[in-house]
C-alpha positions as CSV (number, residue, x, y, z in Angstrom):
1,M,0.7,19.4,-29.9
2,I,-2.1,18.1,-28.1
3,I,-2.8,14.4,-28.8
4,G,-7.1,13.6,-28.6
5,A,-10.1,15.8,-28.7
6,G,-12.0,14.2,-26.1
7,L,-13.0,15.9,-22.7
8,A,-9.5,16.7,-22.0
9,G,-7.8,17.4,-24.9
10,C,-10.5,20.3,-25.7
11,E,-10.3,21.8,-22.5
12,A,-6.4,21.6,-22.3
13,A,-6.5,23.1,-25.8
14,W,-8.3,26.0,-25.1
15,Q,-6.5,26.7,-21.8
16,A,-3.7,27.0,-23.6
17,A,-5.0,28.7,-26.5
18,K,-6.1,31.4,-24.8
19,R,-2.9,32.1,-23.0
20,G,-2.0,32.9,-26.4
21,I,0.1,29.5,-27.5
22,S,-0.7,28.3,-30.8
23,V,-2.0,25.1,-30.4
24,D,-2.3,21.8,-33.1
25,L,-4.8,19.4,-31.8
26,Y,-4.9,16.5,-33.1
27,E,-8.3,13.7,-33.4
28,M,-7.9,10.3,-34.8
29,R,-11.7,9.9,-35.2
30,P,-13.5,9.6,-37.6
31,G,-10.6,7.9,-39.7
32,V,-9.7,5.7,-36.7
33,M,-12.9,4.7,-34.8
34,T,-12.2,3.3,-31.5
35,G,-14.9,0.4,-30.0
36,A,-17.2,2.7,-27.8
37,H,-17.5,6.1,-30.2
38,T,-20.1,6.6,-32.3
39,G,-18.5,9.0,-34.8
40,G,-16.0,11.9,-35.3
41,D,-17.9,14.8,-32.7
42,L,-15.1,16.1,-30.8
43,A,-15.6,15.6,-26.6
44,E,-18.2,12.7,-27.9
45,L,-19.3,11.5,-24.3
46,V,-19.2,7.7,-24.6
47,C,-21.0,6.7,-21.3
48,S,-23.2,8.5,-19.2
49,N,-24.8,11.9,-19.8
50,S,-24.6,13.2,-16.4
51,L,-21.6,15.0,-15.6
52,G,-22.2,14.7,-11.9
53,S,-24.2,16.7,-9.0
54,N,-24.0,20.6,-9.1
55,L,-24.6,20.5,-5.0
56,K,-21.5,22.3,-3.1
57,D,-21.8,20.1,-0.5
58,R,-20.9,17.1,-3.1
59,A,-17.4,16.6,-4.2
60,S,-18.0,16.8,-7.9
61,G,-20.1,20.3,-7.2
62,V,-17.3,22.2,-5.7
63,L,-15.0,20.5,-8.4
64,K,-17.4,22.0,-11.1
65,E,-16.9,25.4,-8.6
66,E,-13.3,25.7,-9.0
67,L,-13.8,25.0,-13.0
68,R,-16.3,27.9,-13.3
69,L,-13.6,30.0,-11.2
70,A,-11.0,28.9,-13.4
71,G,-12.8,29.8,-16.4
72,S,-13.3,26.2,-18.0
73,L,-14.7,26.0,-21.5
74,L,-16.6,22.6,-21.5
75,V,-18.8,23.6,-18.0
76,E,-19.4,26.7,-20.1
77,C,-20.9,24.4,-22.9
78,A,-22.4,21.9,-20.6
79,E,-24.4,24.4,-18.8
80,K,-25.5,25.8,-22.1
81,A,-26.6,22.0,-23.3
82,A,-27.7,21.6,-20.0
83,V,-31.1,19.1,-20.1
84,P,-33.3,18.5,-16.6
85,A,-31.7,16.2,-14.0
86,G,-32.4,16.9,-10.7
87,N,-29.6,18.7,-8.5
88,A,-27.3,17.1,-11.6
89,L,-25.3,18.9,-14.5
90,A,-26.7,16.7,-17.4
91,V,-26.2,17.3,-21.2
92,D,-27.4,16.5,-24.6
93,R,-24.7,14.8,-25.9
94,K,-24.9,15.9,-29.6
95,L,-25.3,19.9,-28.9
96,F,-22.5,19.6,-25.8
97,S,-20.1,18.5,-28.5
98,S,-21.3,21.1,-31.0
99,E,-21.0,23.9,-28.4
100,I,-17.2,23.0,-28.0
101,E,-16.1,22.6,-31.4
102,K,-17.8,25.7,-32.6
103,K,-16.0,27.6,-29.5
104,L,-13.0,25.8,-30.8
105,H,-13.1,26.3,-34.2
106,S,-13.8,30.0,-33.8
107,C,-10.4,30.1,-31.6
108,H,-7.6,31.0,-34.2
109,N,-5.1,29.5,-31.9
110,V,-6.5,26.2,-32.2
111,H,-5.5,23.9,-35.3
112,I,-7.9,21.1,-35.7
113,I,-6.2,18.0,-37.5
114,R,-7.8,15.0,-38.2
115,E,-5.0,12.5,-38.1
116,E,-4.1,9.4,-36.1
117,V,-0.6,10.6,-34.0
118,R,1.3,7.2,-33.8
119,E,5.0,9.2,-32.3
120,I,5.1,11.0,-29.2
121,P,8.0,13.6,-29.2
122,A,9.2,14.1,-25.6
123,D,11.7,16.6,-26.9
124,R,8.8,19.5,-26.8
125,P,5.7,20.2,-25.0
126,V,3.0,17.8,-25.6
127,I,-0.1,16.6,-24.0
128,I,-0.8,13.3,-24.4
129,A,-4.9,13.4,-23.9
130,S,-5.8,10.3,-26.0
131,G,-8.1,8.7,-23.4
132,P,-9.1,5.3,-22.3
133,L,-9.7,4.0,-25.8
134,S,-6.3,5.1,-27.0
135,S,-5.5,3.5,-30.4
136,S,-2.6,0.4,-30.4
137,A,-0.3,2.7,-32.0
138,I,-0.3,5.9,-29.5
139,S,-0.5,3.3,-26.6
140,A,2.5,1.6,-27.8
141,E,4.4,4.8,-27.7
142,I,3.2,5.8,-24.1
143,T,4.3,2.2,-22.8
144,K,7.9,2.9,-24.5
145,L,7.7,6.6,-23.4
146,C,6.5,5.4,-19.5
147,G,9.0,2.2,-19.3
148,T,6.3,0.1,-18.2
149,D,3.0,-1.5,-19.3
150,N,-0.2,0.3,-19.1
151,L,-2.8,-0.9,-16.8
152,F,-5.8,-1.8,-18.2
153,F,-9.7,-2.3,-16.6
154,F,-12.9,-3.1,-18.5
155,D,-15.8,-0.5,-18.4
156,A,-19.3,-0.5,-19.6
157,I,-22.2,2.0,-20.7
158,A,-25.6,2.2,-20.3
159,P,-28.5,1.5,-23.2
160,I,-30.7,4.7,-24.4
161,V,-34.5,4.1,-25.3
162,E,-37.1,6.2,-27.2
163,H,-39.4,8.0,-24.4
164,D,-42.2,7.4,-26.6
165,S,-41.5,3.6,-26.0
166,I,-42.2,4.2,-22.3
167,D,-45.3,3.3,-21.1
168,L,-46.1,6.0,-18.5
169,T,-49.2,4.4,-17.3
170,I,-46.9,2.3,-15.0
171,A,-43.5,4.5,-14.8
172,Y,-43.9,7.5,-13.2
173,A,-42.1,11.2,-13.3
174,G,-41.1,12.2,-10.1
175,S,-37.6,13.1,-8.2
176,R,-36.3,11.6,-4.8
177,Y,-38.0,13.1,-1.5
178,S,-40.4,14.6,-3.9
179,K,-43.6,15.6,-1.4
180,N,-46.1,17.3,-4.5
181,E,-48.0,14.6,-5.8
182,D,-48.0,16.3,-8.9
183,D,-44.4,16.6,-9.4
184,D,-43.2,16.9,-13.0
185,G,-39.7,15.0,-11.9
186,D,-36.3,15.1,-13.5
187,Y,-36.5,11.2,-13.6
188,I,-39.0,8.5,-15.1
189,N,-39.2,5.9,-12.3
190,C,-39.9,2.1,-13.3
191,P,-41.2,0.4,-10.2
192,F,-40.7,-2.7,-9.0
193,N,-42.4,-4.8,-6.6
194,R,-40.8,-8.0,-4.7
195,Q,-41.8,-10.9,-7.2
196,E,-41.0,-8.7,-10.1
197,Y,-37.6,-7.4,-9.0
198,E,-36.4,-11.1,-7.9
199,T,-37.5,-12.2,-11.3
200,F,-35.8,-9.8,-12.9
201,V,-32.4,-10.4,-11.2
202,T,-32.6,-13.8,-12.0
203,E,-33.3,-13.5,-15.8
204,L,-30.4,-10.5,-16.1
205,T,-27.5,-13.1,-13.8
206,A,-28.4,-15.8,-16.2
207,A,-28.5,-13.7,-19.6
208,K,-25.7,-13.9,-22.0
209,R,-23.0,-11.8,-22.2
210,I,-21.1,-10.4,-25.6
211,P,-17.7,-12.6,-25.3
212,L,-14.7,-9.9,-25.3
213,K,-12.9,-11.9,-28.1
214,S,-10.6,-8.5,-29.2
215,F,-9.2,-8.7,-25.4
216,E,-8.9,-12.1,-24.7
217,E,-5.0,-12.4,-24.8
218,Q,-4.9,-9.1,-23.1
219,I,-7.6,-10.2,-20.2
220,E,-5.3,-13.6,-19.9
221,Q,-2.3,-11.6,-19.4
222,G,-3.7,-8.9,-17.4
223,V,-5.5,-11.0,-14.9
224,A,-2.1,-13.2,-14.2
225,A,-0.2,-10.4,-13.7
226,G,-3.1,-8.4,-11.1
227,K,-3.3,-5.5,-14.0
228,M,-7.1,-6.3,-15.2
229,S,-10.3,-6.4,-13.7
230,F,-13.6,-4.6,-13.8
231,F,-13.6,-1.0,-12.8
232,E,-15.8,-1.0,-9.5
233,G,-17.0,2.3,-10.1
234,C,-18.5,1.0,-13.6
235,L,-19.5,-2.5,-12.9
236,P,-22.1,-4.1,-15.7
237,V,-25.3,-4.1,-13.9
238,E,-25.0,-8.1,-14.5
239,I,-21.7,-8.4,-12.3
240,L,-23.2,-6.4,-9.8
241,A,-26.6,-8.3,-9.7
242,G,-24.2,-11.8,-9.2
243,R,-23.4,-10.5,-6.3
244,S,-26.6,-11.0,-4.1
245,I,-30.0,-11.1,-4.7
246,Q,-30.3,-7.3,-2.8
247,A,-27.1,-5.7,-4.4
248,L,-29.3,-3.7,-6.9
249,A,-32.3,-2.5,-4.6
250,F,-29.6,-1.1,-2.2
251,G,-27.6,0.2,-5.3
252,P,-28.7,1.6,-8.7
253,M,-32.5,0.7,-8.3
254,R,-32.7,2.0,-4.3
255,P,-36.1,3.0,-4.2
256,V,-35.6,5.2,-1.1
257,G,-37.2,8.7,-1.5
258,L,-39.1,7.6,-4.5
259,I,-42.8,7.0,-3.8
260,D,-45.0,5.8,-6.2
261,P,-48.0,8.6,-6.5
262,R,-50.2,5.6,-7.8
263,T,-50.2,3.8,-4.6
264,G,-49.0,6.2,-2.3
265,K,-46.2,3.3,-1.2
266,R,-42.3,3.1,-1.5
267,P,-41.9,0.2,-4.5
268,W,-39.1,-2.6,-3.6
269,A,-37.1,-1.4,-6.3
270,V,-36.8,1.7,-8.5
271,L,-35.2,1.4,-12.1
272,Q,-34.4,5.6,-13.2
273,L,-34.3,6.4,-16.3
274,R,-32.7,10.0,-17.2
275,Q,-33.2,12.6,-20.1
276,D,-30.7,12.2,-22.4
277,N,-31.0,15.1,-24.9
278,L,-32.4,18.6,-24.9
279,S,-35.9,17.4,-26.6
280,G,-36.6,15.3,-24.1
281,S,-37.2,12.0,-26.7
282,L,-34.1,9.9,-25.4
283,Y,-33.6,9.0,-22.0
284,N,-30.8,6.4,-20.5
285,L,-31.2,3.7,-18.0
286,V,-29.3,5.2,-14.6
287,G,-26.4,2.9,-13.7
288,F,-27.7,-0.1,-16.0
289,Q,-24.1,-0.2,-17.7
290,T,-23.9,-3.7,-19.2
291,N,-22.5,-6.3,-21.2
292,L,-25.7,-8.7,-22.2
293,L,-25.8,-9.6,-26.0
294,Q,-28.1,-7.1,-27.8
295,K,-31.1,-9.5,-28.0
296,E,-30.4,-10.1,-23.9
297,Q,-30.9,-6.6,-23.4
298,E,-34.1,-6.5,-25.3
299,R,-35.5,-9.6,-23.5
300,V,-34.2,-8.9,-20.1
301,F,-34.8,-5.2,-20.4
302,R,-38.2,-5.2,-21.4
303,M,-39.2,-6.9,-18.0
304,I,-38.7,-3.7,-16.2
305,P,-42.4,-2.0,-15.4
306,G,-43.2,0.3,-17.8
307,L,-40.1,-1.0,-20.4
308,A,-42.5,-4.0,-21.8
309,N,-42.5,-2.0,-25.6
310,A,-39.0,-0.3,-25.5
311,Q,-37.2,1.2,-28.0
312,F,-33.8,1.2,-28.1
313,V,-31.2,3.8,-29.9
314,R,-28.1,2.6,-28.3
315,Y,-27.4,-0.7,-26.6
316,G,-25.2,-0.9,-23.5
317,Q,-21.6,-2.6,-24.2
318,M,-18.5,-2.8,-22.7
319,H,-14.8,-1.5,-23.6
320,R,-11.4,-1.4,-22.4
321,N,-9.9,1.4,-20.8
322,T,-6.3,2.2,-20.5
323,Y,-4.5,4.4,-18.0
324,I,-0.5,5.0,-16.9
325,C,0.6,3.9,-13.7
326,A,0.6,7.8,-12.5
327,P,2.6,7.4,-9.0
328,G,6.3,7.5,-10.0
329,T,5.8,8.6,-13.5
330,L,4.0,12.0,-13.0
331,T,4.6,15.2,-11.0
332,A,1.4,16.6,-9.6
333,A,1.5,19.3,-11.5
334,L,0.9,16.3,-14.8
335,N,4.3,16.3,-16.4
336,M,6.3,13.4,-16.7
337,I,9.2,13.3,-13.8
338,D,11.5,11.8,-16.7
339,H,9.9,14.0,-19.6
340,P,9.2,17.4,-17.9
341,Q,7.9,18.6,-20.9
342,V,5.5,16.2,-21.6
343,F,2.0,16.4,-19.5
344,F,-1.2,13.7,-19.2
345,A,-4.3,14.7,-19.0
346,G,-7.9,12.8,-18.8
347,Q,-8.5,9.3,-17.6
348,L,-5.2,8.5,-18.9
349,C,-3.8,10.1,-16.3
350,G,-5.3,8.3,-14.0
351,V,-8.6,10.4,-12.7
352,E,-11.6,9.1,-13.5
353,G,-15.3,10.5,-14.3
354,Y,-16.1,13.4,-16.8
355,M,-15.7,16.3,-14.6
356,G,-12.1,14.9,-13.5
357,N,-10.8,14.4,-17.0
358,I,-12.2,18.1,-17.7
359,A,-9.9,19.1,-14.7
360,A,-7.1,17.5,-15.7
361,G,-7.3,19.1,-18.9
362,L,-7.3,22.5,-17.8
363,L,-4.6,22.0,-15.6
364,A,-2.1,20.7,-18.2
365,G,-3.2,23.2,-20.7
366,I,-2.0,25.5,-18.5
367,N,1.1,24.0,-17.4
368,A,1.8,23.2,-21.1
369,A,1.4,27.2,-21.7
370,R,3.1,28.2,-18.8
371,T,6.2,25.6,-19.9
372,I,6.6,27.4,-23.5
373,Q,6.6,31.1,-21.5
374,G,9.2,29.8,-19.4
375,Q,7.2,29.7,-16.3
376,D,7.3,26.9,-14.0
377,P,4.5,24.6,-14.0
378,L,1.8,25.4,-11.4
379,T,0.4,22.7,-8.6
380,L,-2.7,23.1,-6.9
381,P,-3.4,23.0,-3.5
382,E,-4.1,19.7,-1.8
383,E,-7.2,21.4,0.0
384,M,-9.1,21.7,-3.5
385,I,-10.6,19.0,-4.7
386,S,-8.9,19.3,-8.2
387,G,-5.5,19.7,-6.3
388,S,-6.2,16.8,-4.1
389,L,-6.9,14.4,-7.1
390,F,-3.8,15.1,-8.8
391,H,-1.7,14.9,-5.8
392,Y,-3.4,11.7,-5.1
393,I,-2.3,10.1,-8.4
394,A,1.2,11.3,-7.9
395,T,1.4,10.1,-5.1
396,A,-0.4,6.7,-4.8
397,D,0.7,3.5,-4.3
398,G,1.3,2.0,-7.7
399,K,0.8,-1.8,-6.7
400,H,-2.7,-0.9,-6.6
401,F,-3.5,2.2,-8.2
402,Q,-7.1,2.7,-10.3
403,P,-8.2,5.8,-11.2
404,M,-9.9,7.9,-8.5
405,K,-13.0,10.0,-8.7
406,A,-13.7,13.3,-7.3
407,N,-14.1,13.0,-3.2
408,F,-13.8,14.4,0.2
409,G,-11.8,11.5,1.3
410,I,-8.6,12.5,0.0
411,L,-8.5,16.1,0.8
412,P,-6.5,16.4,3.7
413,P,-8.0,16.8,7.6
414,L,-9.7,20.1,8.5
415,E,-8.6,21.4,12.1
416,N,-11.3,20.9,14.7
417,S,-13.3,18.8,12.4
418,P,-17.0,18.4,13.0
419,R,-18.4,15.4,13.6
420,S,-21.4,16.2,11.7
421,K,-20.7,14.8,8.2
422,R,-22.8,17.8,6.7
423,E,-20.6,20.1,8.4
424,R,-17.1,18.7,7.5
425,Y,-18.6,18.6,3.9
426,Q,-19.6,22.3,3.9
427,L,-16.2,23.2,5.4
428,Y,-14.4,21.1,2.4
429,S,-16.4,22.9,0.0
430,Q,-15.6,26.4,1.4
431,R,-11.9,25.9,2.2
432,A,-11.5,24.7,-1.4
433,L,-13.4,27.0,-3.2
434,E,-11.3,30.1,-1.2
435,K,-8.3,28.1,-2.6
436,A,-9.5,28.1,-5.9
437,A,-10.4,31.7,-6.0
438,A,-7.1,33.2,-4.6
439,I,-4.9,30.8,-7.0
440,F,-7.5,31.3,-10.4
441,G,-7.7,35.1,-9.4
442,E,-3.8,35.2,-9.9
443,E,-3.7,33.0,-13.0
444,L,-6.3,34.3,-14.8
């Protein structure tokens, strides 16, 4: 049984099924919806449509290579649904979901069941991948199973606008550091001068926000217990802007490498728009997760140069994310210490980012299958990006635990480490992929 057909659950189902295991994949949507999903699509991307860098000197890029070596279904489907995004892998959301659903429906070992699971059987192999928007019923079951309260933080998603509503006499296409004046880059850039930027920040920080009424009691309890906060990796743009007048210009609106071809100069700040679907009719506001009221989003975001007449097809919103305190609860093989047949996968287990979720689903699926077949679960080497993530969540300080994203900082140090960061990252990448090739070569 796999609970949840998000990124992790779908990957886990595929990995177990291709090892000969019959899988019941449960998804409560669309019968029971969450506060952020829009329908019943499998592996629906709620936040960004970008799966991160493809470069092999970036942790996210190395993680993708590890997953390719492991035969990841979702990476394969992402590449089929890819849209232009420079060195990143971004997808058409609908096409991505449909590719995954098509593959799982065609697999005779996978049975997709559209029901809410309200109880967790701890006496047989089960993968809990119900995600950060788990229902109250399954969250209560997880709490009973783990013996401690779940941890919560608040996450936010960015708006999406129609391409035809962007004023391309002001905004311009281009990629960072391009030297070609006619560059048809993968992003649309909205340039600010200093006055425009400072006025925008002033209005943004003063704008009215959506009250989190449904979570008020949890917020009060969580803050008092020190367990609830905004997640630093997905701060609402208005919260970040409130830290200092230049916080956005040094963050999601940094203008470095984005010369405006009309002036030949670098703007004071730049908002980037990234293609959100294959046809190029939709673009999302990069780094602009928000919890502003919808009317305020229209008013404030139309102050962005080039977006005065923007037509919004999705507004930003905030939602609660749930995850367990993995240290002391899970092993690095993603099964429970007290219930070895129960596996957790996805953000629920304490990994952050789409690729981390997929990687967790992949390992949980492999290990659930190995458990059923009487084999010991697989623990990935810490030298791999995925292995370092799972080791981290199993051994981190539980008092201050938050979901961890793929990064080189949690890898074991190199012998005779070079001083150059670029050389270190190249060596980290080489070491990780050598380990992955050896592990997955044997496993496959």
